[in-house]
FIBA-698285 format. One record per residue: x, y, z of N, C-alpha, C in turn. Coordinates in steps of 0.2 Angstrom, whole numbers, padded with zeros to 4 digits, always signed. Atoms other than C-alpha are relative to their C-alpha. Last residue first. Layout:
// residues N
XYZXYZXYZ
...
This chain:
// residues 455
+0002+0003+0006+0500+0292+0392+0001+0005-0006
-0006+0004+0002+0510+0301+0406-0002-0004-0007
-0006-0005+0003+0497+0315+0406+0006-0004-0002
+0002-0003+0007+0483+0302+0407+0005+0004-0003
+0000+0006+0005+0491+0293+0422-0001+0002-0007
-0007+0002+0001+0494+0309+0431+0001-0005-0005
-0003-0005+0004+0476+0314+0429+0007-0001-0002
+0002+0001+0006+0470+0297+0436+0003+0006-0005
-0003+0006+0003+0481+0299+0451-0002-0001-0007
-0007-0001+0002+0476+0317+0454+0003-0006-0003
-0004+0005-0004+0457+0313+0454+0007+0001-0003
-0007+0000+0001+0445+0327+0449+0004-0005+0004
-0004-0004-0006+0427+0323+0450+0007-0001-0001
+0000+0004-0007+0421+0317+0433+0004+0004+0005
-0006+0001-0004+0418+0330+0419-0001-0004+0006
-0005+0003+0004+0405+0328+0405+0007-0001+0005
+0001+0006+0004+0389+0331+0414+0006-0004-0002
+0002+0005-0005+0394+0343+0428-0002-0006-0004
-0006+0003-0003+0405+0352+0415-0003-0005+0005
-0004+0004+0005+0390+0355+0403+0006-0004+0004
+0004+0006+0001+0378+0361+0417+0005-0005-0004
+0000+0004-0006+0392+0374+0423-0004-0007-0001
-0006+0003-0001+0395+0379+0405+0000-0004+0007
-0001+0006+0004+0377+0381+0401+0007-0003+0001
+0005+0005-0001+0373+0392+0416+0002-0006-0004
-0001+0002-0007+0389+0403+0416-0004-0006+0001
-0006+0003+0000+0388+0405+0397+0002-0003+0007
+0001+0006+0003+0370+0409+0398+0006-0004+0000
+0004+0004-0004+0373+0422+0411-0001-0007-0003
-0004+0002-0006+0387+0430+0402-0004-0005+0004
-0005+0005+0002+0377+0430+0385+0004-0002+0006
+0003+0006+0002+0362+0438+0393+0005-0005-0002
+0003+0003-0005+0371+0451+0403-0003-0007-0002
-0006+0003-0005+0383+0455+0389-0003-0004+0006
-0003+0006+0003+0368+0456+0377+0006-0003+0004
+0004+0006-0001+0359+0467+0389+0002-0006-0003
-0001+0002-0007+0374+0479+0390-0005-0006+0001
-0006+0003-0001+0375+0480+0371+0001-0003+0007
+0001+0007+0003+0356+0484+0370+0007-0004+0001
+0004+0004-0004+0359+0498+0383-0001-0007-0003
-0004+0002-0006+0373+0505+0373-0004-0005+0005
-0005+0005+0003+0363+0505+0357+0004-0003+0006
+0003+0006+0001+0348+0513+0366+0005-0006-0002
+0006+0001+0004+0357+0527+0373-0002-0007-0001
+0005+0001-0005+0374+0533+0381-0007+0000-0005
+0002-0006-0004+0387+0533+0367-0006-0002+0004
+0006-0004+0002+0394+0517+0361-0002+0005+0005
+0002+0001+0007+0411+0509+0361-0006+0004-0003
-0004-0004+0004+0418+0516+0377-0002-0001-0007
+0000-0007-0002+0404+0511+0388+0004+0004-0005
+0006-0002+0003+0403+0494+0379-0001+0008+0001
-0001-0002+0008+0421+0492+0383-0006+0002-0003
-0004-0006+0000+0417+0494+0402+0002+0001-0007
+0005-0006-0002+0402+0482+0401+0005+0006-0001
+0004-0001+0006+0414+0469+0392-0005+0006+0001
-0004-0003+0005+0426+0471+0407-0003+0001-0007
-0002-0006-0002+0412+0468+0419+0005+0004-0005
+0002-0004-0005+0403+0454+0411+0004+0007+0001
-0003-0006+0001+0412+0443+0399-0001+0005+0005
+0003-0005-0005+0407+0426+0405+0004+0006-0001
+0004-0004+0003+0412+0416+0389-0004+0005+0005
-0004-0006+0002+0427+0409+0398-0005+0005-0004
+0000-0005-0006+0414+0397+0406+0004+0006-0002
+0007-0002-0001+0411+0389+0388+0000+0005+0006
+0002-0005+0004+0429+0388+0385-0006+0003+0000
-0004-0006-0003+0432+0378+0401-0001+0006-0005
+0004-0002-0006+0418+0366+0395+0003+0006+0003
+0006-0003+0003+0427+0364+0378-0004+0003+0006
-0003-0007+0002+0443+0360+0388-0006+0004-0003
-0001-0004-0006+0433+0346+0396+0002+0007-0001
+0006-0002-0002+0428+0339+0379-0001+0004+0006
+0002-0006+0004+0446+0340+0374-0007+0002+0001
+0002+0002+0007+0451+0328+0388-0002+0007-0004
+0008+0001+0000+0461+0333+0403-0002-0001-0007
+0002+0006-0003+0480+0331+0404-0007-0002+0000
+0001+0000-0007+0483+0345+0391-0002-0007+0003
+0007+0002-0001+0491+0341+0374-0001+0000+0008
+0001+0007-0002+0508+0350+0373-0008-0001+0001
+0002+0002-0007+0510+0366+0364-0001-0007+0001
-0002-0006-0004+0519+0373+0349-0001-0002+0007
-0005+0001-0005+0518+0355+0341+0003+0006+0004
-0006-0002+0004+0508+0359+0325+0006+0000+0005
-0002+0004+0006+0494+0348+0332+0006+0002-0004
-0002+0007-0002+0494+0355+0350+0002-0004-0007
-0007+0000-0003+0494+0373+0344+0002-0007+0002
-0006-0001+0005+0480+0369+0332+0007+0001+0003
-0001+0006+0004+0469+0361+0345+0006+0001-0005
-0003+0005-0004+0471+0375+0357+0002-0006-0004
-0007-0003-0001+0467+0388+0344+0004-0005+0004
-0003+0001+0006+0451+0378+0339+0008+0002+0001
+0000+0007+0002+0445+0375+0357+0005+0000-0006
-0004+0003-0005+0448+0393+0363+0002-0007-0002
-0007-0003+0000+0441+0401+0348+0005-0004+0004
-0002+0002+0006+0425+0389+0348+0007+0003-0001
-0002+0007+0001+0423+0391+0366+0003-0002-0006
-0006+0002-0005+0424+0410+0366+0002-0007+0000
-0007-0002+0002+0414+0413+0350+0006-0002+0005
-0003+0004+0005+0399+0403+0354+0007+0002-0001
+0002+0007-0002+0391+0410+0371+0004-0005-0005
-0003+0002-0006+0401+0427+0370-0001-0008+0001
-0007-0001+0000+0398+0431+0352+0004-0003+0006
-0003+0006+0004+0381+0424+0353+0007+0000+0000
+0001+0006-0004+0377+0437+0367+0002-0006-0004
-0004+0000-0006+0385+0452+0358-0001-0007+0004
-0007+0001+0003+0377+0448+0341+0005+0000+0006
-0001+0007+0002+0360+0446+0349+0007-0002-0002
+0001+0005-0006+0360+0462+0359+0002-0007-0002
-0006-0002-0004+0366+0472+0343+0000-0005+0006
-0006+0002+0003+0353+0463+0332+0007+0001+0004
+0000+0008-0001+0339+0465+0345+0007-0002-0004
-0002+0002+0007+0341+0484+0346+0002-0007+0001
-0005+0005+0001+0331+0487+0362+0002-0001-0007
-0005-0002+0005+0321+0503+0362+0006-0004-0001
+0002-0005+0005+0312+0500+0378+0005+0002-0004
+0003+0003+0006+0318+0484+0387-0002+0005-0006
+0005-0004+0003+0329+0492+0400-0002-0003-0007
+0003+0003+0006+0337+0481+0412-0005+0004-0003
+0007-0002+0000+0348+0491+0425-0003-0003-0007
+0001-0003+0006+0365+0482+0427-0008+0001+0000
+0006-0004+0000+0370+0480+0445-0002+0003-0007
+0006+0004+0003+0383+0467+0443-0006+0003-0001
-0001+0000+0007+0398+0479+0447-0006-0004-0004
-0001-0006+0003+0396+0484+0465+0000+0001-0008
+0005-0004-0002+0389+0468+0472+0000+0007-0003
+0006+0002+0003+0400+0457+0462-0006+0005+0001
-0001-0002+0007+0416+0467+0467-0007-0002-0004
+0001-0007+0001+0410+0466+0485+0000+0002-0007
+0008-0001-0001+0407+0447+0484-0001+0008-0001
+0004+0002+0005+0425+0446+0476-0008+0001+0001
-0001-0004+0006+0434+0456+0489-0005-0002-0006
+0001-0007-0002+0426+0449+0505+0001+0004-0007
+0006-0002-0004+0423+0431+0505-0001+0007+0001
+0006+0004+0001+0434+0423+0491-0006+0003+0004
+0002-0001+0007+0448+0436+0491-0007-0003-0001
+0002-0007+0001+0449+0437+0510-0002+0002-0007
+0006-0001-0003+0448+0418+0511-0002+0007-0001
+0006+0003+0003+0462+0416+0498-0007+0001+0003
+0004-0005+0004+0474+0429+0505-0006-0003-0003
+0004-0004-0005+0481+0418+0519-0005+0005-0004
+0005+0004-0004+0485+0404+0506-0003+0005+0005
+0006+0003+0004+0494+0415+0493-0005-0003+0005
+0004-0005+0002+0506+0426+0503-0007-0003-0002
+0001-0004-0006+0515+0413+0513-0005+0005-0001
+0005+0004-0004+0514+0401+0498-0002+0004+0006
+0006+0000+0004+0523+0414+0487-0006-0004+0003
+0004-0006+0000+0535+0418+0500-0006+0000-0003
-0002-0006+0005+0541+0400+0500-0005+0006+0001
+0006-0001+0004+0539+0389+0516+0001+0006-0005
+0001+0006+0003+0555+0383+0524-0006+0000-0005
-0004+0000+0006+0559+0401+0528+0000-0007-0004
+0002-0005+0005+0545+0403+0540+0003-0001-0007
+0006+0003+0002+0549+0386+0549-0003+0005-0005
-0001+0005+0005+0567+0392+0550-0007-0003-0003
-0002-0002+0007+0562+0408+0557+0001-0005-0005
+0006-0004+0003+0551+0400+0570+0003+0003-0006
+0005+0004+0003+0564+0387+0574-0005+0004-0004
-0003+0003+0006+0578+0400+0576-0005-0005-0004
-0001-0005+0005+0567+0409+0588+0002-0002-0006
+0007-0001+0003+0563+0393+0597+0000+0006-0005
+0001+0006+0004+0582+0389+0599-0007+0001-0003
-0004-0001+0006+0586+0407+0605-0002-0006-0005
+0003-0005+0004+0572+0406+0618+0003+0001-0007
+0007+0003+0003+0578+0389+0624-0003+0006-0004
-0002+0005+0005+0596+0396+0626-0007-0003-0003
-0003-0004+0006+0590+0411+0635+0001-0005-0006
+0005-0003+0003+0580+0400+0647+0002+0004-0006
-0001-0007+0002+0595+0390+0651-0006+0002-0004
+0001-0003-0006+0589+0373+0659+0001+0008-0001
-0005-0005+0000+0585+0364+0643-0001+0005+0006
-0005+0002-0004+0574+0349+0646+0006+0005+0001
+0000-0004-0007+0559+0358+0640+0005-0002+0004
+0003+0003-0005+0556+0345+0626-0001+0003+0007
+0007+0000+0002+0560+0357+0612-0004-0004+0006
+0004-0006-0001+0576+0362+0621-0007+0000-0001
+0000-0002-0007+0582+0344+0623-0004+0006+0001
+0005+0003-0003+0578+0340+0605-0001+0001+0007
+0002-0004-0006+0590+0353+0598-0006-0003+0004
-0006-0001-0003+0599+0342+0585-0001+0004+0007
-0003+0007-0003+0583+0334+0579+0006+0002+0004
+0005+0001-0006+0575+0352+0576+0003-0007+0004
-0002-0005-0006+0591+0357+0566-0005-0002+0006
-0006+0002-0003+0589+0341+0555+0002+0004+0006
+0001+0006-0003+0570+0344+0552+0007-0002+0004
+0003-0002-0006+0574+0362+0547-0001-0006+0005
-0004-0004-0004+0586+0357+0534-0003+0001+0007
-0004+0004-0005+0576+0343+0527+0004+0004+0005
+0004+0005-0004+0570+0352+0512+0005-0004+0004
+0001+0006+0004+0581+0367+0507-0004-0005+0004
-0003+0006-0003+0579+0383+0517-0002-0006-0005
-0007-0001-0002+0576+0399+0507+0003-0006+0002
-0002-0002-0007+0559+0393+0500+0008+0001+0000
-0005+0005-0003+0556+0393+0481+0002+0002+0007
+0004+0006-0002+0541+0403+0474+0004-0006+0003
-0004+0006+0001+0549+0420+0474-0005-0006+0002
-0001+0003-0007+0536+0434+0472+0004-0007-0001
-0007-0002-0003+0538+0443+0455+0002-0004+0006
-0005+0004+0003+0523+0434+0447+0007+0001+0002
+0000+0006-0002+0512+0442+0460+0005-0005-0003
-0003+0000-0007+0519+0459+0457-0001-0007+0002
-0007-0001+0001+0515+0457+0438+0003-0001+0007
-0002+0006+0003+0497+0451+0442+0008+0000-0001
+0001+0005-0004+0494+0466+0453+0002-0007-0002
-0005+0000-0005+0501+0478+0441+0000-0005+0005
-0006+0003+0004+0489+0472+0428+0006+0000+0005
+0001+0007-0002+0475+0476+0441+0006-0004-0004
-0005+0002-0005+0481+0494+0439+0000-0007+0002
+0004+0002-0006+0472+0497+0422+0005-0003+0006
+0001+0007+0001+0484+0506+0411-0003-0002+0006
+0006+0001+0004+0481+0525+0412-0001-0007-0002
-0002+0001+0007+0499+0529+0417-0007-0001-0004
-0001-0007+0003+0493+0537+0434+0002-0001-0008
+0006-0004+0000+0485+0521+0440+0001+0006-0004
+0005+0003+0005+0500+0511+0434-0006+0004+0000
-0003-0002+0006+0512+0523+0444-0005-0003-0006
+0002-0007+0001+0501+0520+0459+0002+0003-0006
+0007-0001+0001+0502+0501+0458-0002+0007-0002
+0001+0003+0007+0521+0501+0456-0008+0001-0002
-0002-0005+0005+0522+0513+0471-0001-0002-0007
+0006-0005+0000+0511+0501+0481+0002+0005-0005
+0006+0003+0004+0523+0487+0476-0005+0005+0000
-0002-0001+0007+0539+0498+0481-0006-0003-0004
+0000-0007+0002+0531+0501+0498+0001+0000-0007
+0007-0002-0001+0527+0482+0501-0001+0008-0003
+0004+0002+0006+0544+0477+0495-0007+0002+0000
-0003-0003+0006+0552+0488+0508-0003-0002-0006
+0002-0007+0000+0540+0482+0522+0003+0004-0006
+0007-0001+0002+0542+0464+0517-0002+0007+0000
+0004-0004-0005+0561+0464+0519-0007+0002-0003
+0007+0002-0001+0567+0450+0508-0004+0004+0005
+0004-0005-0004+0583+0456+0500-0007-0002+0001
+0001+0002-0007+0592+0441+0494-0003+0005+0005
-0006-0001-0004+0601+0447+0478-0002-0002+0008
-0006+0004+0003+0587+0439+0467+0006+0001+0005
+0001+0007-0002+0573+0447+0478+0006-0005-0002
+0000+0000-0007+0580+0464+0476-0001-0007+0003
-0008+0000-0001+0583+0462+0457+0001-0001+0008
-0003+0007+0002+0564+0456+0455+0008+0000+0002
+0003+0005-0004+0558+0472+0465+0003-0007-0001
-0003-0001-0006+0569+0483+0455-0002-0005+0005
-0006+0003+0001+0562+0476+0439+0004+0001+0006
+0001+0007+0000+0545+0480+0445+0007-0004-0001
+0000+0002-0007+0551+0498+0450-0001-0008+0000
-0007+0000-0003+0557+0500+0432+0000-0002+0007
-0004+0006+0003+0540+0494+0425+0007+0000+0003
+0003+0006-0004+0531+0507+0436+0003-0006-0002
-0003+0000-0007+0543+0520+0430-0003-0006+0004
-0007+0002+0000+0540+0515+0412+0002+0000+0007
+0000+0008+0002+0521+0516+0414+0007-0002+0001
+0003+0003-0006+0522+0534+0422+0001-0008+0000
-0005-0001-0005+0533+0540+0408-0002-0004+0006
-0006+0005+0001+0522+0531+0395+0005+0001+0005
-0006-0004-0003+0506+0541+0401+0006-0005+0000
-0004+0003-0005+0493+0532+0390+0006+0004+0002
-0005+0005+0002+0480+0541+0380+0004-0003+0006
-0006-0001-0004+0472+0557+0387+0005-0005-0002
-0003-0007+0002+0459+0559+0373+0007+0000+0004
+0003-0006-0003+0454+0541+0375+0004+0006-0002
-0004-0005-0004+0458+0527+0363-0003+0006+0003
+0004-0005-0004+0444+0514+0359+0005+0005+0004
+0006-0001+0003+0451+0502+0346-0004+0005+0003
+0000+0000+0007+0469+0502+0349-0006+0002-0003
-0005-0005+0002+0471+0506+0368+0000+0001-0008
+0002-0007-0002+0455+0497+0372+0004+0005-0003
+0006-0002+0004+0459+0482+0362-0002+0007+0002
-0002-0002+0007+0477+0482+0370-0006+0002-0005
-0003-0007+0000+0469+0483+0387+0003+0002-0007
+0005-0005+0000+0458+0468+0382+0003+0007+0001
+0003-0001+0007+0473+0458+0377-0005+0005+0000
-0005-0003+0004+0481+0460+0394-0002+0002-0007
+0001-0007-0003+0464+0455+0402+0006+0004-0004
+0006-0004+0003+0464+0440+0390-0001+0007+0002
-0002-0002+0007+0482+0435+0395-0006+0003-0004
-0005-0005-0001+0476+0435+0413+0002+0002-0007
+0004-0006-0002+0460+0425+0408+0005+0006+0001
+0003-0002+0006+0471+0412+0399-0004+0007+0002
-0005-0003+0004+0482+0410+0414-0003+0003-0006
-0003-0005-0003+0467+0407+0425+0005+0004-0004
+0005-0006+0001+0458+0396+0412+0003+0006+0004
+0000-0002+0007+0474+0385+0411-0005+0006-0001
-0007-0004+0001+0477+0384+0430+0000+0003-0007
+0000-0006-0004+0459+0379+0432+0006+0004-0001
+0005-0004+0004+0460+0366+0418+0000+0007+0004
-0004-0002+0006+0476+0358+0426-0005+0005-0004
-0005-0005-0002+0467+0357+0443+0003+0003-0006
-0007+0003-0001+0453+0347+0435+0004+0006+0002
-0005-0004+0004+0436+0356+0437+0007-0003+0002
+0001+0001+0007+0423+0344+0443+0004+0003-0004
-0004+0005+0003+0431+0344+0460-0001-0002-0007
-0005+0003-0004+0423+0361+0464+0004-0005-0003
-0001+0007+0002+0409+0365+0452+0005-0004+0004
+0006+0004+0000+0404+0380+0462+0001-0007-0002
+0001+0002-0007+0422+0386+0464-0006-0004+0001
-0004+0006-0001+0424+0385+0445+0000-0002+0007
+0003+0006+0003+0409+0396+0443+0004-0006+0001
+0006+0002-0004+0416+0409+0456-0003-0006-0003
-0002+0003-0006+0433+0409+0447-0006-0003+0004
-0002+0007+0003+0424+0412+0430+0003-0004+0006
+0006+0004+0001+0415+0427+0439+0002-0007-0002
+0002+0000-0007+0432+0435+0445-0006-0005+0000
-0003+0006-0004+0440+0431+0428-0003-0001+0007
+0000-0002-0007+0428+0441+0418+0003-0005+0004
+0002+0005-0005+0433+0436+0400+0000+0003+0007
-0003+0000-0006+0435+0450+0386-0003-0006+0004
-0007+0003+0000+0432+0449+0368+0003-0002+0006
+0000+0007-0003+0413+0452+0368+0007-0003+0000
+0004+0002-0006+0414+0471+0368+0000-0007+0002
-0005+0001-0006+0429+0474+0356-0004-0003+0006
-0003+0006+0001+0418+0473+0340+0004-0002+0006
+0000+0004-0006+0407+0487+0346+0003-0007+0000
-0004-0003-0005+0412+0499+0332+0000-0004+0007
-0006+0004+0000+0403+0487+0320+0005+0003+0005
-0002+0000-0007+0387+0495+0325+0006-0004+0001
-0005+0005-0002+0382+0501+0308+0002+0000+0007
+0002+0001-0007+0366+0511+0305+0005-0005+0003
+0001-0007-0003+0372+0518+0288-0001-0001+0008
+0003-0006+0003+0378+0501+0283+0000+0006+0004
-0005-0004+0004+0381+0486+0294-0004+0006-0003
+0003-0004+0005+0370+0479+0309+0006+0003-0004
+0003-0006-0001+0379+0465+0319-0002+0004-0006
+0007-0001-0002+0380+0447+0315-0003+0007+0001
+0004+0004+0004+0396+0444+0306-0007+0002+0001
+0000-0004+0006+0405+0458+0316-0004-0003-0006
+0004-0007-0001+0400+0450+0332+0000+0004-0007
+0008+0001-0001+0405+0433+0326-0004+0006+0001
+0003+0002+0006+0422+0439+0321-0007-0001+0000
+0000-0006+0004+0425+0448+0337-0003-0001-0007
+0006-0004-0002+0420+0433+0347-0001+0006-0004
+0006+0002+0003+0432+0423+0336-0006+0003+0003
+0001+0000+0007+0447+0433+0339-0007-0002-0002
+0001-0007+0001+0447+0435+0358-0002+0001-0007
+0005-0002-0004+0446+0417+0363-0002+0007-0001
+0006+0002+0003+0458+0413+0349-0007+0002+0003
+0000-0004+0007+0471+0424+0356-0006-0002-0004
+0003-0007-0002+0467+0417+0374-0001+0004-0007
+0007+0001+0000+0470+0399+0367-0004+0007+0002
+0003+0001+0007+0487+0404+0362-0007+0000+0000
-0001-0006+0004+0491+0411+0379-0003+0000-0007
+0005-0005-0002+0483+0396+0388+0001+0007-0004
+0007+0002+0002+0493+0384+0377-0005+0005+0002
+0002-0003+0006+0510+0392+0379-0007-0001-0002
+0001-0007-0001+0513+0387+0397-0003+0004-0006
+0007+0000-0004+0511+0369+0393-0002+0007+0001
+0005+0002+0005+0525+0371+0379-0007+0000+0004
+0001-0005+0004+0536+0380+0392-0006-0001-0005
-0002+0002+0006+0534+0366+0405-0002+0006-0005
-0007+0000+0000+0533+0373+0422+0003-0002-0006
-0003-0005+0004+0515+0378+0419+0008+0000+0000
+0002+0001+0007+0506+0363+0427+0004+0004-0005
+0006+0003+0003+0515+0364+0443-0001-0001-0007
+0001+0007-0002+0531+0367+0452-0005-0003-0003
-0006+0003-0003+0538+0384+0446+0000-0007+0002
-0006-0001+0005+0526+0390+0433+0006-0003+0003
+0001+0005+0005+0511+0383+0444+0006+0000-0005
-0001+0007-0003+0517+0393+0459+0000-0006-0005
-0007+0000-0001+0519+0409+0448+0001-0007+0004
-0003+0002+0006+0501+0406+0442+0007-0001+0001
+0002+0007+0002+0494+0405+0460+0004-0002-0007
-0003+0005-0005+0504+0421+0465-0001-0007-0002
-0007+0000+0002+0498+0430+0449+0004-0004+0005
+0000+0004+0006+0480+0426+0454+0007-0001-0003
+0001+0007-0003+0483+0432+0472+0000-0004-0006
-0007+0001-0003+0490+0449+0464-0001-0008+0003
-0004+0002+0006+0474+0449+0453+0007-0002+0003
+0002+0007+0003+0463+0448+0469+0005-0002-0006
-0002+0006-0005+0474+0461+0478-0002-0006-0003
-0007+0001+0001+0472+0473+0462+0003-0006+0005
-0001+0005+0005+0454+0470+0464+0007-0001-0002
+0001+0007-0003+0454+0479+0480+0001-0005-0005
-0004+0001-0005+0462+0495+0472-0001-0007+0003
-0007-0002+0001+0456+0498+0455+0004-0002+0005
-0002+0002+0006+0438+0490+0455+0008+0001-0001
+0001+0007+0000+0434+0491+0474+0004-0002-0007
-0003+0003-0005+0441+0509+0477+0000-0008-0001
-0007+0000+0002+0435+0515+0460+0004-0004+0005
+0000+0004+0006+0417+0510+0464+0008-0001-0002
-0001+0007-0002+0419+0517+0481+0001-0004-0005
+0006+0003-0003+0423+0534+0474+0001-0007+0002
+0003+0006+0004+0439+0544+0471-0007-0002+0003
+0007+0001-0001+0449+0559+0478-0002-0005-0005
+0002+0005+0004+0467+0562+0482-0007-0002+0001
+0006+0003-0001+0473+0578+0490-0002-0005-0006
+0002+0005+0005+0491+0583+0492-0007-0002+0002
+0003-0004+0005+0495+0599+0502-0003-0005-0005
-0003-0007+0001+0498+0589+0518-0004+0004-0005
-0007+0001-0003+0492+0571+0515+0003+0007-0001
-0004-0006+0000+0473+0572+0511+0006-0001+0004
-0006+0001-0004+0463+0557+0506+0004+0006-0001
-0007-0003+0002+0446+0560+0498+0005-0002+0006
-0004-0001-0006+0429+0551+0497+0007+0003-0002
-0007-0002+0000+0415+0551+0484+0003+0000+0007
-0001-0004-0006+0400+0540+0484+0007+0002+0000
-0004-0005+0002+0399+0532+0467+0001+0006+0005
-0007+0003+0003+0394+0515+0473+0004+0006-0002
-0004+0003-0005+0380+0523+0484+0007-0002-0002
-0002-0005-0005+0373+0535+0471+0005-0003+0005
-0005-0004+0003+0372+0522+0457+0003+0005+0005
-0006+0005+0002+0363+0509+0468+0005+0005-0003
-0004+0001-0006+0352+0523+0476+0006-0004-0001
-0003-0006-0003+0346+0529+0459+0005-0001+0006
-0007-0001+0004+0344+0512+0451+0003+0006+0003
-0002-0007-0002+0331+0507+0465+0007+0002-0003
+0005-0002-0004+0322+0491+0460+0001+0008+0002
+0007+0000+0004+0332+0487+0445-0006+0003+0004
+0000-0005+0006+0349+0491+0452-0006+0001-0003
-0001-0007-0002+0345+0483+0469+0000+0005-0006
+0007-0002-0003+0338+0467+0461+0001+0007+0002
+0005+0000+0005+0353+0465+0450-0006+0003+0002
-0002-0006+0004+0366+0469+0464-0006+0001-0005
+0001-0006-0004+0357+0456+0475+0001+0006-0003
+0008-0001+0000+0357+0443+0462-0002+0006+0004
+0002-0002+0006+0376+0446+0460-0007+0001-0001
-0002-0007+0000+0379+0445+0479-0002+0003-0007
+0005-0004-0004+0370+0429+0480+0001+0007-0001
+0006+0001+0003+0380+0421+0466-0005+0005+0003
+0000-0004+0006+0396+0427+0473-0006+0000-0003
+0001-0007-0002+0391+0419+0490+0001+0005-0006
+0007-0002-0002+0387+0403+0481+0000+0007+0003
+0004-0001+0006+0404+0403+0473-0007+0002+0001
-0002-0007+0003+0414+0406+0489-0004+0001-0006
+0002-0005-0004+0405+0391+0497+0001+0007-0003
+0006-0003+0003+0408+0379+0483-0003+0006+0004
-0001-0003+0006+0426+0375+0488-0006+0004-0003
+0003+0004+0005+0423+0371+0506+0000+0004-0006
-0005+0005+0004+0437+0379+0516-0004-0004-0005
-0003-0005+0005+0425+0394+0521+0005-0004-0004
+0005-0002+0005+0413+0381+0530+0004+0004-0006
+0001+0006+0004+0428+0373+0540-0005+0002-0006
-0006+0001+0004+0434+0391+0545-0002-0006-0004
+0000-0005+0005+0416+0395+0551+0006-0001-0005
+0005+0002+0005+0415+0378+0561+0000+0005-0006
-0002+0007+0004+0432+0382+0569-0006-0002-0005
-0003-0002+0006+0427+0401+0574+0001-0007-0004
+0004-0004+0004+0414+0398+0587+0003+0000-0007
+0006+0004+0001+0422+0383+0597-0005+0004-0006
-0001+0005+0005+0438+0393+0595-0006-0004-0002
+0000-0004+0006+0431+0408+0604+0001-0005-0006
+0007-0002+0002+0425+0397+0619+0001+0003-0007
+0003-0006-0003+0443+0390+0620-0007+0001-0002
+0006-0002+0003+0451+0373+0617-0003+0006+0004
+0006+0001-0005+0469+0372+0622-0006+0002-0004
+0002-0007-0003+0481+0370+0608-0006-0001+0004
-0005-0002-0004+0490+0353+0603-0002+0006+0004
+0001+0003-0006+0474+0346+0596+0005+0002+0005
+0005-0004-0004+0475+0359+0582-0001-0003+0007
-0004-0006-0004+0491+0351+0576-0005+0003+0004
+0003-0006+0002+0480+0335+0572+0004+0005+0004
+0001-0005-0005+0489+0318+0572-0002+0007-0002
+0007+0000-0002+0485+0306+0558-0001+0005+0006
+0004-0004+0005+0502+0310+0549-0007+0000+0003
+0002+0003+0006+0511+0304+0565-0004+0004-0004
+0006-0003+0002+0521+0314+0578-0002-0004-0007
+0001+0000+0008+0533+0303+0587-0006+0003-0002
+0006+0003+0003+0536+0308+0605+0000+0001-0007
+0006-0004+0002+0553+0312+0611-0005-0004-0003
+0002+0003+0006+0564+0300+0621-0006+0005-0002
């Protein structure tokens, strides 16, 4: 008679206690605390600001330290800043894409009307900051209207950090909404750059088309049952490389690859349990034939793997790497804005800051309300005042806004003023949004949310 495993049993208790596990277990528990990742991100952001202002030369030199990769006659060169922003952050966006794919299959976004809300809200969250900026910035001969695109972006990494600090104060449905909104926002930011600030090189449409063709190939392979991870990994890296060559930011490739991963397991529920029940003798060690026992355990291992969707198998192991390695590195290498007060153009700085602080929540709130009222989207399960708090957090523009500022203005006082506005607006949005959410949002409760959604 086999032992019955109850829900209170801990799988960890089945394994022997070792000296290494005594060290690792407390660290693992700390890493699972939601606020830990956000605290690490804040520490790295402050460290970057201090470093950039105490020794700007060493900060700039370190992150732009060149390196090269040589394969035969081919030589690829870049710097550390590129490695983090274009390569490592692709993994971050891949993980975001995986999370959204899970929600589209089983969660908050499985209803098309629910999925439309963050996309519509993202449009409002880009339009209103641009309008507020144009309303407040200098016009005439000294016009700064070319910077209209600066406050339109949302920095998803820092928004995720703030939501991690808030923990249970952020309803799961709002987290999904803000993540999806930020992805739509990033795609919109690419369009803003392409339309408002075109470069001399432009977009390489042949490389971009090849990248999309490979994405289609990955989806076709998944649909016909080809699940070889090495093959998909090689094609995925190729997709990323073609996006790099195209001139479109490669993090978009990360999102699209994440959305391509299947979110449904191969084995239906109950299949593995039925098989395990039929081979109880082998599991309990009663089988005399060791080859038979090996085959049973090998099948169980494969069955256990295929009972979990590929989306879950990728997403959960990547979370600690993203939270405690990629995002802190991203903050340390990007948050180092040198604060220069000499020659500051207050109107430009104020226009950028207010566009982020006010434009984002107003645009997101109004477009969401309009979409629900006209029936295009369904009302979210959380309250409108909680949605306003999410809109406030979306005002953290930071890295993408800094990138657009470099394109919009030449190096000088105006560019420095725009960057100070981004810094001021993003910090105010983060602080005010966090305080507001702490006041208006109760700790997340799945049961209460389900009831409100049903109502």
